[in-house]
C-alpha positions as CSV (number, residue, x, y, z in Angstrom):
1,M,107.5,140.8,42.2
2,V,106.1,138.3,39.8
3,R,102.6,139.5,40.4
4,A,103.7,143.1,39.9
5,L,105.3,142.2,36.6
6,L,102.2,140.4,35.4
7,W,100.1,143.4,36.0
8,T,102.8,145.6,34.5
9,A,102.5,143.5,31.3
10,V,98.8,144.2,31.2
11,G,99.3,148.0,31.6
12,G,102.3,148.1,29.3
13,Y,100.5,146.2,26.5
14,L,97.5,148.5,26.8
15,S,99.7,151.6,26.5
16,F,101.5,149.9,23.5
17,V,98.2,149.3,21.7
18,L,96.8,152.7,22.3
19,G,100.1,154.5,21.5
20,G,100.2,152.6,18.2
21,Q,96.6,153.5,17.4
22,M,97.4,157.2,17.9
23,T,100.6,157.2,15.9
24,G,99.9,155.0,12.9
25,T,98.0,152.3,11.2
26,S,98.1,148.5,11.2
27,A,96.6,145.7,9.1
28,A,95.1,144.2,12.2
29,P,91.9,145.8,13.5
30,L,91.9,147.4,16.9
31,W,89.7,144.8,18.6
32,L,92.2,142.0,17.5
33,R,95.2,144.0,18.8
34,L,93.3,144.5,22.1
35,A,92.4,140.8,22.4
36,P,95.6,139.7,24.2
37,V,94.6,142.0,27.1
38,V,92.0,139.4,28.2
39,P,94.4,136.4,28.7
40,L,97.0,138.7,30.1
41,T,94.5,140.0,32.7
42,L,93.5,136.4,33.5
43,L,97.1,135.4,34.0
44,A,97.6,138.3,36.3
45,L,94.5,137.3,38.3
46,L,95.9,133.7,38.5
47,G,99.1,135.1,39.9
48,L,97.1,136.5,42.8
49,L,95.4,133.2,43.5
50,H,98.4,130.9,43.2
51,R,100.8,131.2,46.2
52,A,103.2,128.3,45.2
53,P,106.4,129.5,43.4
54,R,106.3,126.5,41.1
55,H,103.3,128.1,39.3
56,Y,104.9,131.4,38.5
57,G,107.2,130.0,35.8
58,A,104.3,128.7,33.8
59,L,102.3,131.9,34.3
60,G,105.3,134.0,33.2
61,L,105.9,131.9,30.0
62,A,102.2,132.1,29.1
63,A,102.2,135.9,29.6
64,L,105.3,136.2,27.5
65,A,103.8,134.2,24.7
66,W,100.7,136.4,24.6
67,L,102.9,139.6,24.7
68,E,104.9,138.3,21.8
69,L,101.7,137.6,19.8
70,G,100.3,141.0,20.7
71,I,103.5,142.8,19.5
72,F,103.2,140.9,16.2
73,L,99.6,141.9,15.8
74,N,100.4,145.5,16.4
75,G,103.5,145.6,14.2
76,Y,102.2,143.7,11.3
77,A,102.0,145.8,8.1
78,R,102.8,149.1,9.8
79,P,104.7,151.6,7.5
80,E,107.5,151.8,10.1
81,G,108.2,148.1,9.8
82,L,110.4,146.2,12.3
83,S,112.0,149.4,13.7
84,W,108.7,150.4,15.3
85,I,108.4,147.2,17.4
86,L,112.1,146.3,17.8
87,P,112.4,148.1,21.2
88,A,109.4,146.0,22.5
89,Y,111.0,142.7,21.4
90,T,114.4,143.6,23.0
91,L,112.8,144.9,26.2
92,L,110.8,141.8,27.0
93,P,113.8,139.5,27.9
94,I,115.2,142.0,30.3
95,A,111.9,143.0,31.9
96,A,110.9,139.4,32.4
97,S,114.3,138.1,33.7
98,P,113.3,138.3,37.4
99,I,110.4,135.8,36.8
100,W,112.5,132.8,35.9
101,L,113.7,131.0,39.0
102,K,114.4,127.8,37.1
103,R,116.9,127.4,34.3
104,R,114.5,125.6,32.0
105,H,112.0,128.5,32.3
106,F,114.7,131.0,31.4
107,V,115.8,129.0,28.3
108,A,112.2,128.7,27.2
109,A,111.7,132.4,27.7
110,A,114.8,133.1,25.6
111,V,113.5,130.9,22.8
112,I,110.1,132.6,22.8
113,C,111.7,136.1,22.8
114,T,114.3,135.5,20.1
115,L,112.5,133.1,17.8
116,L,108.8,132.5,18.3
117,G,107.9,136.1,18.6
118,P,110.0,138.1,16.0
119,L,110.6,135.4,13.3
120,P,107.0,135.3,11.9
121,L,107.2,139.1,11.4
122,L,110.7,138.8,9.8
123,W,109.4,136.2,7.5
124,L,106.2,138.1,6.5
125,E,108.0,141.4,6.2
126,P,111.6,140.8,5.3
127,P,113.8,143.6,6.8
128,G,116.6,145.4,5.2
129,P,120.2,144.7,6.1
130,W,120.4,147.5,8.7
131,Q,117.1,146.4,10.4
132,M,118.3,142.8,10.5
133,F,121.6,143.9,12.1
134,Q,119.7,145.9,14.6
135,Y,117.4,143.0,15.5
136,A,120.3,140.5,15.8
137,D,122.6,142.9,17.7
138,Y,120.0,144.2,20.1
139,M,118.5,140.8,20.8
140,V,121.8,139.3,21.7
141,I,122.5,142.2,24.1
142,A,119.0,141.8,25.6
143,V,119.4,138.1,26.2
144,V,122.9,138.4,27.7
145,V,121.7,141.2,30.0
146,A,118.7,139.2,31.0
147,A,120.9,136.1,31.7
148,V,123.2,138.2,33.9
149,L,120.3,139.7,35.8
150,N,118.5,136.4,36.2
151,G,121.6,134.6,37.4
152,Y,122.4,137.3,39.9
153,Q,118.8,137.2,41.2
154,V,118.7,133.4,41.5
155,R,122.0,133.5,43.4
156,L,120.6,136.1,45.8
157,I,117.4,134.1,46.3
158,R,119.4,131.0,47.0
159,Q,121.6,132.8,49.5
160,H,118.5,134.2,51.2
161,L,116.8,130.8,51.5
162,E,120.0,129.3,52.9
163,L,120.2,132.1,55.5
164,E,116.6,131.6,56.4
165,E,117.2,127.8,56.8
166,R,120.3,128.5,59.0
167,L,118.3,130.9,61.2
168,R,115.4,128.5,61.4
169,L,117.7,125.7,62.5
170,R,119.4,128.0,65.0
171,A,116.0,128.7,66.5
172,D,114.8,125.1,66.5
173,V,117.9,123.1,67.1
174,D,120.3,123.4,70.0
175,E,123.7,124.2,68.4
176,L,125.7,122.3,70.9
177,T,123.7,119.1,71.3
178,G,121.9,118.8,68.0
179,V,118.5,118.2,69.7
180,A,115.5,120.5,69.8
181,T,115.6,123.8,71.7
182,R,113.4,124.2,74.7
183,A,110.9,126.3,72.8
184,R,110.7,123.9,69.9
185,F,110.5,120.9,72.1
186,L,107.6,122.3,74.1
187,E,105.7,123.3,71.0
188,Q,106.0,119.9,69.3
189,A,105.4,118.1,72.6
190,R,102.1,119.8,73.1
191,S,101.0,118.8,69.6
192,L,102.0,115.1,70.3
193,L,100.1,115.1,73.6
194,V,97.0,116.3,71.8
195,K,97.3,113.6,69.3
196,A,97.8,111.0,72.0
197,I,94.7,112.2,73.8
198,D,92.6,112.2,70.7
199,S,93.8,108.7,69.6
200,G,93.8,107.2,73.0
201,T,97.4,105.9,72.6
202,S,100.2,105.7,75.2
203,L,102.6,108.6,75.7
204,S,105.6,108.6,78.0
205,V,108.1,111.3,79.1
206,L,111.7,111.0,80.2
207,Y,113.2,113.8,82.2
208,M,117.0,113.4,82.6
209,D,119.9,115.3,84.1
210,A,123.6,114.8,83.9
211,D,125.0,113.6,87.3
212,H,127.7,115.8,89.0
213,F,127.9,118.1,86.0
214,K,128.9,121.1,88.1
215,Q,131.8,119.1,89.4
216,L,132.9,118.3,85.9
217,N,132.8,122.0,84.9
218,D,134.6,123.1,88.0
219,N,137.4,120.5,87.8
220,H,138.0,120.4,84.0
221,G,136.4,123.6,82.7
222,H,133.4,124.4,80.6
223,A,135.0,123.0,77.4
224,A,134.9,119.5,79.0
225,G,131.2,120.1,80.0
226,D,130.4,121.1,76.4
227,V,132.0,117.9,75.1
228,A,129.9,115.9,77.6
229,L,126.7,117.6,76.6
230,A,127.5,117.2,72.9
231,G,128.1,113.5,73.5
232,M,124.8,113.2,75.4
233,G,122.9,114.8,72.5
234,R,124.5,112.4,70.0
235,I,123.6,109.4,72.2
236,L,120.0,110.5,72.5
237,R,119.7,111.0,68.7
238,E,121.3,107.7,68.0
239,H,119.4,105.6,70.5
240,L,115.9,106.9,70.0
241,R,113.3,106.2,67.3
242,G,112.9,108.6,64.4
243,H,109.5,109.9,65.7
244,D,110.6,110.3,69.3
245,L,111.0,113.9,70.4
246,V,114.1,115.0,72.3
247,G,115.0,118.5,73.5
248,R,117.4,120.3,75.7
249,I,115.4,121.9,78.4
250,G,118.2,123.8,80.0
251,G,121.8,123.5,81.1
252,E,122.4,119.7,81.4
253,E,118.7,118.8,81.5
254,F,117.0,116.9,78.6
255,A,113.5,115.7,78.0
256,V,112.3,113.0,75.7
257,L,108.7,112.3,74.5
258,L,108.0,108.7,73.6
259,P,104.7,108.3,71.6
260,G,103.1,104.9,71.8
261,L,105.2,103.6,74.7
262,D,103.8,102.5,78.1
263,A,105.6,102.5,81.4
264,E,107.5,99.3,80.9
265,A,108.7,100.2,77.4
266,A,109.6,103.7,78.5
267,R,111.6,102.4,81.4
268,A,113.5,100.0,79.1
269,T,114.3,102.9,76.8
270,A,115.5,105.0,79.7
271,E,117.7,102.2,80.9
272,R,119.2,101.8,77.4
273,L,120.0,105.5,77.3
274,R,121.5,105.5,80.8
275,R,123.8,102.6,79.9
276,A,124.9,104.3,76.7
277,V,125.9,107.4,78.6
278,T,127.9,105.5,81.1
279,L,130.2,104.3,78.3
280,Q,131.1,107.9,77.5
281,R,133.9,109.8,79.2
282,S,134.8,113.5,79.2
283,A,138.2,114.8,80.4
284,G,138.9,111.2,81.6
285,Q,135.8,111.3,83.9
286,A,133.0,108.8,83.5
287,L,129.6,110.3,82.9
288,S,126.2,109.2,84.1
289,I,122.6,110.5,84.0
290,S,119.6,110.2,86.2
291,I,116.2,109.7,84.5
292,G,112.7,110.2,85.7
293,V,109.9,108.5,83.7
294,A,106.2,109.5,83.6
295,V,103.4,108.0,81.6
296,H,100.5,110.1,80.4
297,G,97.4,109.5,82.5
298,E,94.7,112.1,83.1
299,E,96.8,115.1,82.1
300,T,95.2,117.4,79.5
301,A,98.3,119.7,79.5
302,L,102.0,119.1,79.0
303,E,103.2,120.9,82.1
304,P,101.7,118.5,84.7
305,L,103.1,115.5,82.8
306,L,106.6,117.1,82.7
307,A,106.3,117.9,86.4
308,R,105.6,114.3,87.3
309,A,108.7,113.2,85.3
310,D,110.7,115.9,87.0
311,Q,109.6,114.6,90.4
312,A,110.6,111.1,89.4
313,L,114.0,112.5,88.3
314,A,114.4,114.1,91.8
315,A,113.7,110.7,93.3
316,A,116.3,109.1,91.2
317,K,118.8,111.7,92.4
318,R,117.9,111.1,96.0
319,G,118.2,107.3,95.4
320,G,121.9,107.6,94.5
321,R,121.9,108.9,90.9
322,N,122.8,107.0,87.7
323,R,119.4,105.3,87.9
324,V,115.9,105.4,86.4
325,E,112.8,106.1,88.5
326,V,109.3,105.8,87.3
327,A,106.6,108.1,88.6
328,G,103.7,106.5,90.4
């Protein structure tokens, strides 16, 4: 939208100059009145190059300043006086209102439109009472309308961004447990594995499963199971490092990626998590988890590493549950 308005400014100003050339005279020569087309075109081209929204406010203010100067050059010493260019001065705040995503930019634009542009012309060619009333009345209306449009648009953009963020979080974060979803976990885990391989650092995986979870659901209902899973997610988030990666793989299964930890350190982390879970209760029933640990060796893909951790988890289950087993 901003880019379209910048190019509209170029085309609109050209039509303004050519229309003025065909309908009257001006004290400024045609080449001087056409000169603002060059910086306006450059600003429109910059709008195509810059993708960051923070640049658009500055580009819009620069374009607005050149338009105001161009209007002054075209209106100076015309027989029609202020009434010929008054529509252009009052149109600019409304037309430019979608550009200003920050309040300071909107305030600066309002100052340029109401003071820096028209005042030199009003000083050089003092208007009559009726023209002055027209200028003041129309400009106030234009700025108020621009403020309403701008405020409404900024609110819509903010709501849109908030909705995007909620949808992103819903796609990346498991709503019940607060850890990464399976898809997000696998995506980030593959990236961490590549970094570990490239740097030659250790990388360990924990694969864990809640013990007797079906029995909890059958005896106390799925609400109790949800409480248990939410508690497990909280424990994992609280007892892991900030750069560790944890995700819910499915049902009551979780996986954790531990960058930089060898087998001994990974086992110690797994034991700490296991003990923390045993302190939790759901529907009066004590909870426990079994954990399989695998340390990255020769694997060049994530799936074999997860498979070894899953096999260690199965061994922990066979060994009596509520224990940690390290893959050989």
